[in-house]
Chimera marker file (.cmm) of the C-alpha trace (Angstrom):
<marker_set name="trace">
<marker id="1" x="-37.784" y="-78.742" z="59.805" r="1" g="1" b="0" radius="0.5"/>
<marker id="2" x="-38.981" y="-76.853" z="62.873" r="1" g="1" b="0" radius="0.5"/>
<marker id="3" x="-39.725" y="-73.160" z="62.382" r="1" g="1" b="0" radius="0.5"/>
<marker id="4" x="-37.651" y="-71.086" z="64.776" r="1" g="1" b="0" radius="0.5"/>
<marker id="5" x="-38.254" y="-67.674" z="66.229" r="1" g="1" b="0" radius="0.5"/>
<marker id="6" x="-36.493" y="-65.612" z="68.825" r="1" g="1" b="0" radius="0.5"/>
<marker id="7" x="-37.327" y="-64.354" z="72.248" r="1" g="1" b="0" radius="0.5"/>
<marker id="8" x="-35.566" y="-61.238" z="73.479" r="1" g="1" b="0" radius="0.5"/>
<marker id="9" x="-34.862" y="-60.947" z="77.192" r="1" g="1" b="0" radius="0.5"/>
<marker id="10" x="-34.872" y="-57.203" z="77.754" r="1" g="1" b="0" radius="0.5"/>
<marker id="11" x="-34.556" y="-56.901" z="81.501" r="1" g="1" b="0" radius="0.5"/>
<marker id="12" x="-35.616" y="-58.212" z="84.856" r="1" g="1" b="0" radius="0.5"/>
<marker id="13" x="-38.207" y="-57.435" z="87.474" r="1" g="1" b="0" radius="0.5"/>
<marker id="14" x="-37.615" y="-57.060" z="91.219" r="1" g="1" b="0" radius="0.5"/>
<marker id="15" x="-37.708" y="-60.526" z="92.726" r="1" g="1" b="0" radius="0.5"/>
<marker id="16" x="-36.025" y="-62.182" z="89.725" r="1" g="1" b="0" radius="0.5"/>
<marker id="17" x="-35.188" y="-65.754" z="90.714" r="1" g="1" b="0" radius="0.5"/>
<marker id="18" x="-31.630" y="-66.047" z="89.379" r="1" g="1" b="0" radius="0.5"/>
<marker id="19" x="-31.263" y="-69.684" z="90.394" r="1" g="1" b="0" radius="0.5"/>
<marker id="20" x="-34.527" y="-70.669" z="88.682" r="1" g="1" b="0" radius="0.5"/>
<marker id="21" x="-33.472" y="-68.799" z="85.536" r="1" g="1" b="0" radius="0.5"/>
<marker id="22" x="-30.123" y="-70.580" z="85.542" r="1" g="1" b="0" radius="0.5"/>
<marker id="23" x="-31.836" y="-73.969" z="85.927" r="1" g="1" b="0" radius="0.5"/>
<marker id="24" x="-34.355" y="-73.109" z="83.200" r="1" g="1" b="0" radius="0.5"/>
<marker id="25" x="-31.625" y="-72.123" z="80.730" r="1" g="1" b="0" radius="0.5"/>
<marker id="26" x="-29.648" y="-75.263" z="81.498" r="1" g="1" b="0" radius="0.5"/>
<marker id="27" x="-32.634" y="-77.595" z="81.296" r="1" g="1" b="0" radius="0.5"/>
<marker id="28" x="-34.559" y="-76.077" z="78.409" r="1" g="1" b="0" radius="0.5"/>
<marker id="29" x="-31.693" y="-74.868" z="76.228" r="1" g="1" b="0" radius="0.5"/>
<marker id="30" x="-28.972" y="-77.331" z="77.246" r="1" g="1" b="0" radius="0.5"/>
<marker id="31" x="-26.601" y="-74.575" z="78.283" r="1" g="1" b="0" radius="0.5"/>
<marker id="32" x="-23.612" y="-75.342" z="80.460" r="1" g="1" b="0" radius="0.5"/>
<marker id="33" x="-23.523" y="-73.932" z="83.977" r="1" g="1" b="0" radius="0.5"/>
<marker id="34" x="-21.019" y="-71.288" z="82.870" r="1" g="1" b="0" radius="0.5"/>
<marker id="35" x="-23.030" y="-70.270" z="79.792" r="1" g="1" b="0" radius="0.5"/>
<marker id="36" x="-26.264" y="-70.003" z="81.790" r="1" g="1" b="0" radius="0.5"/>
<marker id="37" x="-24.503" y="-67.941" z="84.462" r="1" g="1" b="0" radius="0.5"/>
<marker id="38" x="-23.176" y="-65.553" z="81.787" r="1" g="1" b="0" radius="0.5"/>
<marker id="39" x="-26.707" y="-65.075" z="80.417" r="1" g="1" b="0" radius="0.5"/>
<marker id="40" x="-28.026" y="-64.310" z="83.906" r="1" g="1" b="0" radius="0.5"/>
<marker id="41" x="-25.132" y="-61.931" z="84.623" r="1" g="1" b="0" radius="0.5"/>
<marker id="42" x="-25.588" y="-60.176" z="81.258" r="1" g="1" b="0" radius="0.5"/>
<marker id="43" x="-29.314" y="-59.799" z="81.910" r="1" g="1" b="0" radius="0.5"/>
<marker id="44" x="-28.602" y="-58.281" z="85.329" r="1" g="1" b="0" radius="0.5"/>
<marker id="45" x="-26.296" y="-55.789" z="83.585" r="1" g="1" b="0" radius="0.5"/>
<marker id="46" x="-29.242" y="-54.779" z="81.342" r="1" g="1" b="0" radius="0.5"/>
<marker id="47" x="-27.903" y="-56.379" z="78.178" r="1" g="1" b="0" radius="0.5"/>
<marker id="48" x="-30.417" y="-57.717" z="75.669" r="1" g="1" b="0" radius="0.5"/>
<marker id="49" x="-30.325" y="-61.489" z="75.293" r="1" g="1" b="0" radius="0.5"/>
<marker id="50" x="-31.721" y="-63.277" z="72.238" r="1" g="1" b="0" radius="0.5"/>
<marker id="51" x="-32.761" y="-66.921" z="72.470" r="1" g="1" b="0" radius="0.5"/>
<marker id="52" x="-33.700" y="-69.031" z="69.448" r="1" g="1" b="0" radius="0.5"/>
<marker id="53" x="-36.819" y="-71.066" z="70.199" r="1" g="1" b="0" radius="0.5"/>
<marker id="54" x="-39.196" y="-73.244" z="68.188" r="1" g="1" b="0" radius="0.5"/>
<marker id="55" x="-42.255" y="-71.230" z="67.168" r="1" g="1" b="0" radius="0.5"/>
<marker id="56" x="-44.553" y="-73.876" z="68.638" r="1" g="1" b="0" radius="0.5"/>
<marker id="57" x="-42.991" y="-73.418" z="72.106" r="1" g="1" b="0" radius="0.5"/>
<marker id="58" x="-42.518" y="-69.654" z="72.084" r="1" g="1" b="0" radius="0.5"/>
<marker id="59" x="-45.543" y="-68.752" z="74.217" r="1" g="1" b="0" radius="0.5"/>
<marker id="60" x="-44.838" y="-71.435" z="76.850" r="1" g="1" b="0" radius="0.5"/>
<marker id="61" x="-41.196" y="-70.365" z="77.125" r="1" g="1" b="0" radius="0.5"/>
<marker id="62" x="-42.165" y="-66.696" z="77.339" r="1" g="1" b="0" radius="0.5"/>
<marker id="63" x="-44.644" y="-67.405" z="80.151" r="1" g="1" b="0" radius="0.5"/>
<marker id="64" x="-42.081" y="-69.488" z="82.044" r="1" g="1" b="0" radius="0.5"/>
<marker id="65" x="-39.465" y="-66.734" z="81.778" r="1" g="1" b="0" radius="0.5"/>
<marker id="66" x="-41.938" y="-64.092" z="82.923" r="1" g="1" b="0" radius="0.5"/>
<marker id="67" x="-42.889" y="-66.242" z="85.914" r="1" g="1" b="0" radius="0.5"/>
<marker id="68" x="-39.200" y="-66.352" z="86.902" r="1" g="1" b="0" radius="0.5"/>
<marker id="69" x="-39.029" y="-62.554" z="86.739" r="1" g="1" b="0" radius="0.5"/>
<marker id="70" x="-37.614" y="-61.856" z="83.288" r="1" g="1" b="0" radius="0.5"/>
<marker id="71" x="-38.996" y="-59.054" z="81.117" r="1" g="1" b="0" radius="0.5"/>
<marker id="72" x="-39.518" y="-60.488" z="77.640" r="1" g="1" b="0" radius="0.5"/>
<marker id="73" x="-39.951" y="-58.326" z="74.529" r="1" g="1" b="0" radius="0.5"/>
<link id1="1" id2="2" r="1" g="1" b="0" radius="0.2"/>
<link id1="2" id2="3" r="1" g="1" b="0" radius="0.2"/>
<link id1="3" id2="4" r="1" g="1" b="0" radius="0.2"/>
<link id1="4" id2="5" r="1" g="1" b="0" radius="0.2"/>
<link id1="5" id2="6" r="1" g="1" b="0" radius="0.2"/>
<link id1="6" id2="7" r="1" g="1" b="0" radius="0.2"/>
<link id1="7" id2="8" r="1" g="1" b="0" radius="0.2"/>
<link id1="8" id2="9" r="1" g="1" b="0" radius="0.2"/>
<link id1="9" id2="10" r="1" g="1" b="0" radius="0.2"/>
<link id1="10" id2="11" r="1" g="1" b="0" radius="0.2"/>
<link id1="11" id2="12" r="1" g="1" b="0" radius="0.2"/>
<link id1="12" id2="13" r="1" g="1" b="0" radius="0.2"/>
<link id1="13" id2="14" r="1" g="1" b="0" radius="0.2"/>
<link id1="14" id2="15" r="1" g="1" b="0" radius="0.2"/>
<link id1="15" id2="16" r="1" g="1" b="0" radius="0.2"/>
<link id1="16" id2="17" r="1" g="1" b="0" radius="0.2"/>
<link id1="17" id2="18" r="1" g="1" b="0" radius="0.2"/>
<link id1="18" id2="19" r="1" g="1" b="0" radius="0.2"/>
<link id1="19" id2="20" r="1" g="1" b="0" radius="0.2"/>
<link id1="20" id2="21" r="1" g="1" b="0" radius="0.2"/>
<link id1="21" id2="22" r="1" g="1" b="0" radius="0.2"/>
<link id1="22" id2="23" r="1" g="1" b="0" radius="0.2"/>
<link id1="23" id2="24" r="1" g="1" b="0" radius="0.2"/>
<link id1="24" id2="25" r="1" g="1" b="0" radius="0.2"/>
<link id1="25" id2="26" r="1" g="1" b="0" radius="0.2"/>
<link id1="26" id2="27" r="1" g="1" b="0" radius="0.2"/>
<link id1="27" id2="28" r="1" g="1" b="0" radius="0.2"/>
<link id1="28" id2="29" r="1" g="1" b="0" radius="0.2"/>
<link id1="29" id2="30" r="1" g="1" b="0" radius="0.2"/>
<link id1="30" id2="31" r="1" g="1" b="0" radius="0.2"/>
<link id1="31" id2="32" r="1" g="1" b="0" radius="0.2"/>
<link id1="32" id2="33" r="1" g="1" b="0" radius="0.2"/>
<link id1="33" id2="34" r="1" g="1" b="0" radius="0.2"/>
<link id1="34" id2="35" r="1" g="1" b="0" radius="0.2"/>
<link id1="35" id2="36" r="1" g="1" b="0" radius="0.2"/>
<link id1="36" id2="37" r="1" g="1" b="0" radius="0.2"/>
<link id1="37" id2="38" r="1" g="1" b="0" radius="0.2"/>
<link id1="38" id2="39" r="1" g="1" b="0" radius="0.2"/>
<link id1="39" id2="40" r="1" g="1" b="0" radius="0.2"/>
<link id1="40" id2="41" r="1" g="1" b="0" radius="0.2"/>
<link id1="41" id2="42" r="1" g="1" b="0" radius="0.2"/>
<link id1="42" id2="43" r="1" g="1" b="0" radius="0.2"/>
<link id1="43" id2="44" r="1" g="1" b="0" radius="0.2"/>
<link id1="44" id2="45" r="1" g="1" b="0" radius="0.2"/>
<link id1="45" id2="46" r="1" g="1" b="0" radius="0.2"/>
<link id1="46" id2="47" r="1" g="1" b="0" radius="0.2"/>
<link id1="47" id2="48" r="1" g="1" b="0" radius="0.2"/>
<link id1="48" id2="49" r="1" g="1" b="0" radius="0.2"/>
<link id1="49" id2="50" r="1" g="1" b="0" radius="0.2"/>
<link id1="50" id2="51" r="1" g="1" b="0" radius="0.2"/>
<link id1="51" id2="52" r="1" g="1" b="0" radius="0.2"/>
<link id1="52" id2="53" r="1" g="1" b="0" radius="0.2"/>
<link id1="53" id2="54" r="1" g="1" b="0" radius="0.2"/>
<link id1="54" id2="55" r="1" g="1" b="0" radius="0.2"/>
<link id1="55" id2="56" r="1" g="1" b="0" radius="0.2"/>
<link id1="56" id2="57" r="1" g="1" b="0" radius="0.2"/>
<link id1="57" id2="58" r="1" g="1" b="0" radius="0.2"/>
<link id1="58" id2="59" r="1" g="1" b="0" radius="0.2"/>
<link id1="59" id2="60" r="1" g="1" b="0" radius="0.2"/>
<link id1="60" id2="61" r="1" g="1" b="0" radius="0.2"/>
<link id1="61" id2="62" r="1" g="1" b="0" radius="0.2"/>
<link id1="62" id2="63" r="1" g="1" b="0" radius="0.2"/>
<link id1="63" id2="64" r="1" g="1" b="0" radius="0.2"/>
<link id1="64" id2="65" r="1" g="1" b="0" radius="0.2"/>
<link id1="65" id2="66" r="1" g="1" b="0" radius="0.2"/>
<link id1="66" id2="67" r="1" g="1" b="0" radius="0.2"/>
<link id1="67" id2="68" r="1" g="1" b="0" radius="0.2"/>
<link id1="68" id2="69" r="1" g="1" b="0" radius="0.2"/>
<link id1="69" id2="70" r="1" g="1" b="0" radius="0.2"/>
<link id1="70" id2="71" r="1" g="1" b="0" radius="0.2"/>
<link id1="71" id2="72" r="1" g="1" b="0" radius="0.2"/>
<link id1="72" id2="73" r="1" g="1" b="0" radius="0.2"/>
</marker_set>
């Protein structure tokens, strides 16, 4: 069984690439277009978002999100 952790998206930085974030959520987490759009919209409204991720991939996912312009806790 894969150990899971969570990443908390706590905000966004100026220059956030919304399209890239949407594509990342759809590709990496298998979210539908609508679900990914809701996450992006919620983030833009300063809501905290929690994503369950495998511990082994946590750092790579965090770096990818930060590169897109997401502030990760």
